[in-house]
Structures are given as C-alpha cells and as structure tokens.
N, C-alpha and C positions, 0 to 999 in steps of 0.2 A: 504494500500500500504506500502511496506517495505521501511522505510526511510533509513535503513542501506545500501540498495542496491543503493539508489539514491545519497547518500553522495559523492561517488567518481566522479560521473558524474557532480554533482552540482559544486564540487570544480574545475574540469577541465573546465566547462563552464564559471565560474566566472573568472578563470585565463585567458581564451581566451578573454573574454570581457575586462579585464584589459589591456591586451596587445594591443587589438584593440584601446582602448581609448588612450593609450600612443602614439601608432603609429599615430592615427588621430590628436592628438594635435601637434605632431612634424611636420606632414605634413601641418597642418593649419598655424602654426606659423613659418614655415621654413624661411620666409623672415625676421623675427625678431630675429632669433636665435643669430646672432653675437652681436646685440645690447643688447639683454637680457642677454647674457652670460657675456659681459663686465660689465654691470650694476650689475649683481649678484656678480662677483668677487670683484668689488669696495665696494659693500654693506657689504660683509662678512669681507673684510679687514678692514673696518672702523666702524664695528658695535660696537666695544668697545667704540668709541667716542660718538656714538649715545646713548648708555646706560648711559654714564656720563652726557650727556646733559639732559637726562630725569630726573635726580635728581633735576634739576633747572627749567625745562620747561615741558610743556605737550608733549605727544608723537607726536602729529601732528606738533607742533611748532618746536620740536627738529629735526624732519625729514626735515622740510622746511629749517631750518638753516644749517644743515649738507649738504643737497643736494645743496644748493647755494654755500657753501664753496667748496665742491668737484667740482662743475661745474666750478667755477672761477679758482681753483688751478690746477685741473687735466684735466677735460673733455674739456674745451675750448682750453687749450694749445695742447692737443692731437688732437682735431679737426683741429686746425690750422696746425699742422704738417702734418696731412693727406691731407688737402687741398693743401698745398704748395708742398708736395711730389707728389701729383697727377698732378699738373701743370708741375713740373720738369720732371716727368716720361713720361708725354704725349709727350714732346719734345724728350725724350730719345727713346721712341718707334719708332718715325719717323726716328731718326738717325740710330737705329739698322736695320730697314727695308731697308734703302737706302745704308748704309755704311758697315753693318756687313755681307759682302758677303764672299764667299769662297776665291775669288781672293785677296781681301783686307786683309783678315785674314792670308793668306799664306805669304803675303808680310811682315806683322807685325811679324809673327812667324819666318820667316827667319832672320829678323833684330834682334830679341831677341836672337836667337840661335847663330848667328855670333858674337854677342858682349859678349857672356858668356866666362869667362876665362877657357876654356876647350881645350883639344887637338883636332886636326883635325879629328882623328879617332872617338872620342866620339861624336863630332859635326855631323859627317856624319851618325853615327849610330842613333842619335836622329832624324835627318832629315828623315832618311829612315823609322824608326819605327813609329814615330808620324806622319810624313808627309803623309804616305800612308792611315792613318785613320783620317786625319784632317777634311775631309769633313763631316764624320759622327759625329765626336766630335763637330764640329761647329753647325751642325743642332740640335743636342741634347741640347747643351748649349743655343742656340737661342730659341728653343721651351720652355725650362724650364724658361728662363729669361722672355719671353713674357707672360707666365702664371702668374708669380709673379707680373710683372709690370702692366699688365692689371687688376689684382685684386686690386692693389693699386688705379689705376685710377677709377675703378668702385665704390669702397667704397668712394673715395674722391668726386666723382660726386654726391653722395647722402648723403653728410655729414650732411646737415641740417636736413633731415629726420632721419638719424642715431642719431644725437645729441638729437633731441626731444624725441625719443624713449628711449634712455639711461637715460636722466634726469627724464622722467616720470616714468620709471620702477624703478629707484633708490629710489625715494620717497616711492613707495609702498613696495619695499623690506624692507625698514626700518620699515614701519608701520606694515606690516604683517609678518615680519621675524620670530618672536618667535612662533606665532600661526601656521605658515606653517611648521616649524620644528617639532612642537608637533604633527601636523596632519600626517606628514610623518612617525614619530616614531610609532604612533598609528596604521597606516595602514600596517606597515612593519611586516612581520611574524617572523623576527629575534628577538633575545633577545635584550633588551635595551642596554647592554654593547657592542654588535656588531654594533648596529645602531650608538652608540656614536663613535666607532672607525672610521666608514665611514664618519660621519659628521665632526669629528675633523680633519680627514685627508684632506677632501675637504676644510675646513676652513684654515688649514695650507698651503695647496697649493695656495689658493687664496692670502693669505698674502705674500707668497714667490714671486708669480708672480707679483702682483701689487706693492709690496715693493721693493725687491731686484732687480728685472729685470728692473724696470723703473729707479731706481737709477743708475744702471750700464749702461743702454742705454744712459741716459743723459750724464753721465761722459765720456763714450767712444766717443759719438758724439762731445762733446766740445773739448776733447783732439785732436781728428783727425781734427777737424775744424781748430785748431791752426796750425797743420802741413801743411794742404793744403793751408792755407792762406800764409804761408812762401814761398811756391813754386808758388803762383799765380794762383791756381786753384779755381773753384767755391766753396766757403765755404759752402753755404747753402745746395747745392746738396750733396756733399760728407759727410758733417756732418750728414744729414738725413740718407744717405745710411749706414753709419757706425752705427748710433743709431739703425736702423731697423735690421741690420745684427747681432748686439750684442745679439739679442734674441735667436740666434741659438748658442748653446754652442759649444765650441772647434773650429768649422769651421767659426763662424760668421765674425770676423774681418779679417780673412785670405782671404776670398773671395773678400774683398775690397782692402786692401793695397797691396797684392801680385801682382795681375794683373797690378795695377796702377804703382807700382815701376818698374816692368819689362818693361812696356811700356815706362816710362820715361828714363830708362836706355838704351833701344834700340834706343831712339831718341838722344842719346848723352848727356842727362841731368843727369849725374852721381851724382852730388851734390843733386839735387832735389830728385832723386830716393833714395839716402841715408837718406834724411830727412824723407821721407815717411816710410822707413823701421824702422827708429828709433822710430817714433811716432806709427807706426802700430805694429811692431813685439816686440819692447822693452816696450814702455809705456803701450800700450793696451794689447798685447798678453802675456806679462810677468808680469808687475807690477799690472795692473788692474785685468786680468783674474786669475792669480795665487796667488795674495796676497790680493788685495782689495775685489774681489768678494767673496772668502771664508769667509773673516771677516764679510761681510755684511750678507751673508746667515746664518752663524753661530749665529750671534746676533739675527736675526729674528727667527731662529729655536729654540733658547732658550726661546723666548717669547711664541712660540706655544707649546713647551715642547715635541716635537716628531720629529722623523726622517722623512724627506720628501721622497716620492717615486720618486721625480725628481732627486734623486741621481744616478739613472740608466742612465749614460751618453749616451750610444748608443741608448736606447729607446727614450730618450729625444730629441736627434738630429733628428732621423728618424721621430718621431711624429711631431716635429716642421715643418719639410719640408713637410710632408704629410698634416698637418693642413693647411699650406699655399695653397697647391694645391686644397684642398677641400673647404675651407671657405674663401679664400682670405687672406689679410694681418692680419686679426684678428685670423687666424689659428695659429699665433704665440702663442696665449694664449690657444685656444681651443684644438689644437692637443696635447700639453703636458698634459693638464688637463685630457683629455680622457684616454691617455695612463697611467698616474699616478693613476687615479681612478681604472683602470682595474687591475693594480698591487695591489692596496689596497683591491680590491674585492678578488683577489687570496689569499691575506694574511688572510682575514676574513674567507674565505672558509677553509684554513688550520687550523685556530683556531677552527672553528665549528666542523670539522670532523677530528681533530687531532688523535683521538683514532682509527679511521678506516683506516687511511692512512698508507701505508707501507713506513716507514722512515728508513729502514735498509740500 
C-alpha cells in the first residue's frame, strides 16, 4: 500500500481528532473554566516567586507555601469581595425590578434636564430627542445591567466551590507548570521561537492583568469610597462598584460617578454632586487613569520586556464587556485575554508568513 498517498489523509484525520479532543475537554470542563482561568493567571504571574522558593525548599513544599500565601493575600480577599458584592447586588436587582421603570426614569430624566445650566431651546431639544427614545434606552440599559448583576450574584452564590477549585488548581499549576509548557512546545508544529512569542505574550498579559489591574481597582475603589463617605452614601457598595468598573478601560469609572453626580444634582444636592465629580472625574478619571495607571503598566511591562496586546484600547473595552456577558464577572479577565491572544496569534502569523504577505 502506498504510504505517500495515505500521509495527507492521516494528517487530516489526526488534526480532526485533535480538534475533537480540545472541543471535548472544553465542553467537559466548561463549569470550571472561570476558576481554572483565574488560577492559571495567578500561577503565571507569581511563578517567579515559586522558582525562588524552590532554591530553598522542595517543589511540593514550595507550591504549598506559595499557594497558602496567595490564598491569604489575594484569593480570600477576592472571594470576600465577590460574596459581599453578591449580597449588595441581590438587593440592587430587586430595586431595579421595582423602581427602575419607564415612568420613574422619565421623572428623574426631566429633573436632571431642568437643572442643567442650558437655554430653554436646548433643554426642549434634549427632551424631544432623548425623551422620544427613552423607553428603548431604559430597556437596553436595564437588560445589560441585569446580565452583569446576575452574573455577579451567580458567581458569589458558588464562591466556596469556586474558591476550592482555584486553590486546588493553583497548587498543581505550580507543580506541573514547566512540564506542561514543555509538552505544549513539543506538540506544537510551530518553530520554538514562535511558541516562545505566544507563551511570553500570555505570561505578560497574565502579569499585567493580575498586577496592574488589581492595583488600580483597589486604588480607585478606596478613593471613591472616601468620596461617597463624605456625601453619606453606602461606602461598601459604591467602593465595590467603582473597583469592578475600573477593569473596563476608559469607560469604567465614568459609568459610576457620572450617573450618580447627575442624580445628586437633580435632587438639589449640588455640593454632594461636586464632591462626586471631583473624586470621580478628577482623582480617578484624570490622576489615576492618566498618570498612575500608565506608570504602573509601564513598570510591569519593563519586567516582562515586551509590549502588551492590551494596548489596543477599543478591542480591550469591547472584549471586556463581551467577556462579562459570556463568562460573568470573571469575563473581566477572560475577555481581554482572549482578544489579546488573538492579536498575538495574528502577529505570529505575520512573522511566519512575512515573505508571502503583500505588504505594499
């Protein structure tokens, strides 16, 4: 029998089996994907510390020590935030269902419009142009808000199971990390330097997300908590809301402080509205987003020694929102990672076939 004629069919058959195997694993572990993904990001971001511990302890003991440290410092606080946000959001869902009606929203909208320092002609135009479409806008906002809020509640309600899977997976990611990477490189048909580009890009993204994003989220949450405390609003709720919103570049803080300040202004609380604007627009939107955030990202990028695919702002914003809708609150991490890795694959494709591409 002619083996030369069999080779193409054999290659196609093996590729089909490989795709079926990958699809089967994704289907089988679908319920664990958010937990596994978060554990993987943390493991990659902290693998350098694991390597340092191995110089003093065994691999197993080093993994245990670092897993316990990460659990106490990062995972338990994160789980607490998810639990508390789930409790707060459960109440908010009921409030939205009962109070966030078209009639009530129109009243608030009219109050905000009438208090703006604009001419009567502009106010009437705004009322006509926006007011005619207000019902559809309210329905869209309500549906999108409910998707996000319910995803937070769903994850929070299973946070013990989520916590166990993350901690368990984290330990074995440390133990099997190097052998898994070697296995992937051996199975990959790409040259080793292309495999290294993809792996280094994924590692850099993990460090950026786990490092800079968490630092910025905590910082913005604390700053906004101080502002809402000064005006007598619920500190924990709005602090958590700002921290979670900060994961969305550009739009994050705006979707929290702008509606809140407009509402306070419409209720005649001009000073309180000004305080929210100062903390939201100036301290968070200007100082943190435009000065502190780039400094932190630049410092982390220097350590990874490469440019992050997360620099594509539009794709990052859209992938973050899409990730939330697909995977719940952990889509804040999963969405940007998927989009950024797609960009990295495009870059690798361009490197691999640079001579055959028309770059004129």
